[in-house]
C-alpha positions as CSV (number, residue, x, y, z in Angstrom):
1,X,167.6,28.3,-95.7
2,X,167.4,24.7,-96.8
3,X,170.5,22.6,-97.3
4,X,171.7,22.3,-100.9
5,X,173.0,18.8,-100.4
6,X,169.7,16.9,-101.3
7,X,169.3,18.9,-104.5
8,X,172.9,18.3,-105.5
9,X,172.6,14.6,-104.7
10,X,169.4,14.2,-106.8
11,X,171.0,16.1,-109.7
12,X,174.2,14.0,-109.6
13,X,172.2,10.8,-109.2
14,X,170.2,11.5,-112.4
15,X,173.4,12.6,-114.2
16,X,175.2,9.4,-113.3
17,X,172.3,7.3,-114.5
18,X,172.0,9.3,-117.8
19,X,175.6,8.5,-118.4
20,X,175.0,4.8,-117.7
21,X,177.2,4.8,-114.6
22,X,176.5,3.1,-111.2
23,X,175.8,5.6,-108.4
24,X,177.4,4.8,-105.0
25,X,177.1,6.8,-101.8
26,X,179.5,7.0,-98.8
27,X,177.7,7.4,-95.5
28,X,178.9,8.4,-92.0
29,X,177.4,5.4,-90.3
30,X,178.0,6.8,-86.8
31,X,175.6,9.8,-87.2
32,X,172.3,9.9,-85.4
33,X,169.3,8.4,-87.2
34,X,171.4,6.5,-89.8
35,X,170.0,3.0,-90.4
36,X,172.4,0.8,-92.4
37,X,173.6,-2.8,-92.2
38,X,176.0,-2.8,-89.3
39,X,178.1,-5.8,-90.6
40,X,179.3,-3.8,-93.6
41,X,180.5,-0.7,-91.8
42,X,184.3,0.0,-92.0
43,X,186.0,2.8,-90.2
44,X,182.7,4.3,-89.3
45,X,181.6,4.5,-92.9
46,X,179.7,2.4,-95.4
47,X,179.6,2.5,-99.2
48,X,176.2,1.7,-100.7
49,X,175.1,1.0,-104.3
50,X,172.0,3.0,-105.0
51,X,171.5,2.1,-108.7
52,X,167.8,1.3,-109.6
53,X,168.9,-2.4,-110.1
54,X,170.2,-2.6,-106.5
55,X,167.5,-0.9,-104.5
56,X,163.7,-0.5,-104.4
57,X,161.6,2.5,-103.4
58,X,164.4,5.0,-103.5
59,X,163.2,8.2,-102.0
60,X,165.4,11.4,-101.9
61,X,163.4,13.8,-99.8
62,X,165.0,17.0,-98.4
63,X,165.8,15.4,-95.1
64,X,166.5,11.8,-95.7
65,X,167.5,9.4,-98.4
66,X,165.7,6.1,-97.9
67,X,165.4,2.8,-99.9
68,X,164.8,-0.9,-99.4
69,X,167.6,-3.4,-100.2
70,X,168.8,-6.9,-99.5
71,X,172.0,-7.4,-97.6
72,X,173.2,-11.0,-97.3
73,X,169.7,-12.1,-98.4
74,X,168.0,-10.2,-95.6
75,X,165.7,-7.3,-96.5
76,X,166.2,-4.0,-94.8
77,X,165.0,-0.4,-95.0
78,X,168.1,1.9,-95.2
79,X,167.7,5.5,-93.9
80,X,170.4,8.1,-94.5
81,X,169.9,11.7,-93.2
82,X,171.5,14.0,-95.8
83,X,173.9,15.4,-93.2
84,X,175.4,11.9,-92.9
85,X,176.0,11.6,-96.6
86,X,179.7,12.1,-97.3
87,X,179.8,11.5,-101.1
88,X,178.1,10.3,-104.2
89,X,180.2,9.0,-107.1
90,X,180.3,6.6,-110.1
91,X,181.7,3.1,-109.4
92,X,183.2,2.9,-112.8
93,X,185.4,6.0,-112.8
94,X,185.0,7.7,-109.4
95,X,183.4,10.9,-110.8
96,X,181.1,12.5,-108.3
97,X,181.1,14.9,-105.4
98,X,182.4,14.8,-101.8
99,X,180.5,16.9,-99.4
100,X,182.0,19.0,-96.6
101,X,180.4,20.0,-93.3
102,X,177.5,22.4,-94.0
103,X,177.4,25.3,-91.5
104,X,174.1,25.8,-89.6
105,X,172.5,29.1,-90.2
106,X,173.2,31.5,-87.3
107,X,170.6,31.5,-84.6
108,X,169.8,27.8,-84.9
109,X,172.2,26.8,-82.1
110,X,174.8,28.3,-79.8
111,X,177.8,26.9,-81.7
112,X,176.6,28.5,-84.9
113,X,176.1,31.8,-83.2
114,X,179.6,31.7,-81.6
115,X,181.1,30.8,-85.0
116,X,179.4,33.8,-86.6
117,X,180.8,36.1,-83.9
118,X,184.3,34.7,-84.6
119,X,183.9,35.3,-88.3
120,X,183.0,39.0,-87.7
121,X,186.3,39.4,-85.9
122,X,188.4,38.1,-88.8
123,X,190.1,40.6,-91.1
124,X,188.3,41.4,-94.3
125,X,189.7,40.9,-97.8
126,X,190.8,44.2,-99.3
127,X,192.1,45.2,-102.7
128,X,195.8,45.4,-103.6
129,X,197.9,48.5,-104.3
130,X,198.0,50.2,-107.7
131,X,201.4,51.7,-107.8
132,X,204.3,53.3,-106.0
133,X,203.0,56.8,-106.2
134,X,199.7,56.0,-104.6
135,X,201.4,53.9,-101.9
136,X,203.8,56.7,-101.0
137,X,201.1,59.3,-100.8
138,X,199.0,57.0,-98.6
139,X,202.0,56.2,-96.2
140,X,202.7,59.9,-95.8
141,X,199.1,60.6,-95.0
142,X,199.2,57.8,-92.4
143,X,202.3,59.2,-90.7
144,X,200.7,62.6,-90.5
145,X,197.6,61.3,-89.0
146,X,199.5,58.8,-86.8
147,X,197.1,56.1,-87.8
148,X,197.7,52.6,-89.2
149,X,194.1,51.9,-90.3
150,X,193.5,49.9,-93.4
151,X,192.4,51.9,-96.5
152,X,188.7,51.2,-96.8
153,X,188.5,52.7,-100.2
154,X,190.9,50.1,-101.7
155,X,193.9,50.8,-103.9
156,X,196.9,52.9,-102.9
157,X,198.2,51.2,-99.8
158,X,201.0,48.6,-99.6
159,X,200.4,45.8,-97.3
160,X,203.0,44.3,-94.9
161,X,202.9,40.6,-93.9
162,X,200.9,41.4,-90.8
163,X,198.3,43.4,-92.7
164,X,197.6,40.9,-95.4
165,X,193.9,40.1,-95.7
166,X,192.6,36.6,-95.4
167,X,189.9,34.9,-97.4
168,X,187.4,32.6,-95.8
169,X,185.5,30.0,-97.9
170,X,181.8,30.0,-97.1
171,X,179.7,27.1,-98.4
């Protein structure tokens, strides 16, 4: 599956321009294949103005954002892989989007495969109880059966602190 980041960046870029705002990007300058002016990097990051008046030949393909610009009077081709793009925002009011780390699809590398295995071991989100009568009946059934399995059907079981489900955000 393709990354959603280039599509979101293109959409936000157009939206910022349509609202007569100046689009800026924040780039992780320490990532591989990033080509930016080294003298302006601070704390491993660089902020770049990508407004049409500031750059030439802006190209937002699915892999890289590239453009030509002048820094201190010297021309340079800037290359930013989309996985190194941290944020796009408006200079005037800070409206925009900060991007988190996008997970790699399982099977692409060992780390992603191991992360997927760990995710399978995490508890699943289950529904909450519906009332005392249903919870009492469920608890009595469990005692008879000698089991403490979660109710896969959903309602009717009270949860203790140890049995509370967790929710994992997937981007």
